[in-house]
C-alpha positions as CSV (number, residue, x, y, z in Angstrom):
1,M,85.7,-42.2,116.0
2,N,88.7,-40.3,117.4
3,K,89.0,-39.4,121.0
4,E,88.8,-35.6,121.8
5,K,91.9,-33.6,122.5
6,G,92.5,-33.6,126.3
7,E,90.3,-36.6,126.9
8,V,91.6,-39.0,129.5
9,V,92.4,-42.5,128.1
10,L,93.5,-45.8,129.6
11,P,96.0,-48.3,128.3
12,G,94.3,-50.2,125.5
13,D,91.9,-47.5,124.5
14,E,91.6,-46.8,120.8
15,I,92.5,-43.1,120.1
16,A,92.5,-42.7,116.3
17,T,93.2,-44.6,113.1
18,S,96.5,-45.0,111.4
19,E,94.9,-43.7,108.2
20,E,94.6,-40.2,109.8
21,Y,97.5,-40.0,112.3
22,I,100.9,-41.5,113.1
23,A,101.3,-43.1,116.6
24,G,103.3,-40.8,118.9
25,A,104.6,-40.9,122.4
26,G,102.5,-43.1,124.7
27,T,100.7,-44.9,121.9
28,Y,101.2,-47.7,119.4
29,E,99.7,-48.8,116.2
30,E,97.9,-52.2,115.8
31,D,95.7,-53.4,112.9
32,G,95.2,-49.8,111.6
33,K,94.2,-48.5,115.1
34,I,96.3,-46.2,117.3
35,I,96.0,-47.3,120.9
36,S,97.1,-45.7,124.2
37,S,99.9,-47.4,126.1
38,Q,99.4,-45.4,129.2
39,V,97.0,-43.4,131.4
40,G,97.0,-39.9,130.0
41,T,95.3,-37.2,128.0
42,V,95.1,-37.2,124.2
43,E,97.3,-34.8,122.3
44,Y,97.0,-34.1,118.6
45,N,99.7,-32.5,116.4
46,D,97.8,-31.6,113.3
47,D,100.8,-30.1,111.6
48,E,102.7,-33.4,111.6
49,L,99.6,-35.6,111.9
50,I,100.8,-37.3,115.2
51,V,98.6,-38.4,118.0
52,S,100.1,-39.1,121.5
53,T,99.1,-39.4,125.1
54,K,100.5,-37.1,127.8
55,P,100.9,-39.0,131.1
56,L,98.7,-37.8,134.0
57,N,101.4,-38.5,136.5
58,P,104.7,-38.2,134.6
59,V,108.0,-39.7,135.8
60,V,110.4,-37.2,137.2
61,E,113.4,-36.8,134.8
62,I,116.4,-34.8,135.8
63,E,117.1,-31.9,133.5
64,R,119.8,-29.3,133.2
65,G,119.2,-26.4,135.7
66,D,117.3,-28.6,138.2
67,I,118.2,-28.2,141.9
68,V,118.6,-31.7,143.5
69,L,119.0,-33.1,146.9
70,G,121.1,-36.3,147.5
71,V,123.4,-38.3,149.7
72,V,127.1,-38.6,149.2
73,T,128.0,-42.3,148.5
74,M,131.6,-42.0,147.4
75,V,134.4,-39.4,147.7
76,R,137.4,-39.7,145.4
77,D,140.4,-37.3,144.8
78,T,138.7,-35.6,141.9
79,M,135.0,-36.3,142.3
80,V,132.1,-36.9,144.6
81,V,129.3,-39.3,143.8
82,I,125.8,-38.3,144.9
83,D,122.8,-40.6,145.1
84,I,120.0,-38.1,144.0
85,K,116.9,-38.5,146.1
86,K,114.7,-35.5,145.1
87,V,114.4,-32.8,142.5
88,E,113.3,-29.5,144.2
89,G,109.8,-28.4,143.1
90,K,108.7,-31.9,142.0
91,D,106.6,-34.0,144.3
92,R,107.2,-37.4,142.7
93,E,110.3,-39.5,143.4
94,I,112.8,-40.0,140.7
95,A,112.3,-43.2,138.8
96,G,115.2,-45.7,138.9
97,D,118.6,-45.3,140.4
98,T,120.1,-41.9,139.7
99,S,123.5,-40.7,140.7
100,G,125.4,-37.6,139.8
101,T,128.9,-36.5,140.2
102,I,130.6,-33.3,141.4
103,H,134.0,-32.8,139.8
104,V,136.6,-31.1,142.0
105,S,136.5,-28.0,139.8
106,K,132.8,-27.7,140.4
107,A,132.7,-28.2,144.2
108,S,133.4,-24.5,145.1
109,Q,134.2,-21.1,143.8
110,A,137.4,-21.3,145.8
111,Y,140.3,-23.7,145.0
112,V,139.6,-27.1,146.5
113,K,142.7,-29.2,147.2
114,D,141.1,-32.2,148.9
115,L,137.5,-33.2,148.3
116,K,137.6,-35.5,151.4
117,K,137.6,-32.3,153.5
118,E,134.6,-30.9,151.7
119,F,132.3,-33.9,151.6
120,K,131.9,-37.1,153.7
121,I,129.9,-40.3,152.9
122,G,126.4,-39.9,154.3
123,D,126.3,-36.1,154.0
124,Y,123.1,-34.6,152.4
125,V,123.9,-32.2,149.6
126,R,122.0,-29.6,147.6
127,A,123.4,-29.2,144.1
128,K,122.5,-27.8,140.7
129,V,122.5,-30.0,137.6
130,I,124.9,-28.6,135.0
131,Q,124.6,-31.6,132.6
132,A,121.8,-34.3,132.5
133,K,122.9,-36.5,129.7
134,P,124.8,-38.8,129.1
135,S,125.6,-38.6,132.8
136,V,124.4,-36.3,135.5
137,Q,127.0,-33.7,136.4
138,L,126.4,-31.4,139.4
139,T,127.9,-28.2,140.9
140,T,128.0,-26.9,144.4
141,G,130.0,-23.9,143.4
142,Y,127.7,-21.3,144.8
143,P,126.8,-20.3,148.4
144,E,123.3,-21.9,148.3
145,Y,124.7,-25.3,147.2
146,G,126.8,-27.7,149.2
147,V,126.3,-29.8,152.3
148,V,122.9,-29.1,154.0
149,K,123.2,-31.8,156.7
150,A,126.4,-33.4,157.8
151,L,127.0,-36.5,159.8
152,C,130.0,-36.9,162.1
153,S,132.6,-39.1,160.6
154,K,133.3,-40.7,164.0
155,C,129.9,-41.3,165.7
156,R,127.6,-40.6,162.6
157,G,125.5,-38.2,164.7
158,P,124.1,-35.0,163.1
159,M,126.4,-32.0,163.2
160,V,125.6,-28.4,163.8
161,R,127.1,-25.4,161.9
162,K,129.7,-23.3,163.7
163,G,130.8,-20.6,161.4
164,T,132.5,-22.2,158.4
165,M,132.8,-25.6,160.2
166,V,130.5,-28.2,161.5
167,Y,130.5,-29.5,165.1
168,C,129.3,-32.8,166.6
169,P,127.7,-32.2,170.0
170,N,128.0,-36.0,170.8
171,C,131.7,-36.4,170.5
172,E,132.8,-32.8,170.4
173,R,134.5,-33.2,167.0
174,T,134.9,-30.3,164.6
175,E,135.1,-31.0,160.8
176,T,135.3,-29.0,157.6
177,R,132.7,-29.2,154.8
178,K,131.6,-27.2,151.7
179,I,128.6,-25.8,153.7
180,S,125.5,-24.5,151.9
181,S,123.9,-21.3,153.1
182,M,120.8,-23.6,153.5
183,Y,122.6,-25.7,156.1
184,G,120.1,-26.8,158.8
185,K,117.2,-25.1,157.0
186,M,116.1,-28.0,154.8
187,R,113.1,-29.8,156.2
188,D,112.4,-32.4,153.6
189,I,115.6,-34.4,153.9
């Protein structure tokens, strides 16, 4: 007896038979039975005769167009490496280690001569995904993207925005950054 469409199943639950359907995502076939490999709901594709399970709590995958928050881990002459921590609008954490890069040509709408003046290691960045596979490519080339929280490169204290610059109240140091219009407004970083 087949499980109903939308019914919640557990790993190991028999869903259907391989005489009627082909095992799809989240399932496998064993001894003529199609079995769930995950906690999820049963989905049938009657046009292609495929049965699958849709996970109840799916892993967050980065997709083109997503807005992400991350921390700068490396700054080179032509690129910045970001350790992506969160995808905006998705509550779950990203599975596995995920890093993305910002090429110098995608850092700003204006010409950028030196990325080391725009980003520093430890800065929190809000960026848009312009490519998800085979590697994650990001852009901060719009006003709402860029550094949303900067750390002083001397004392590592948080910096406050002063016009187009950032200022460290601890050591009275002023630095440049590619500042987001969201600077200081992000609460979940």
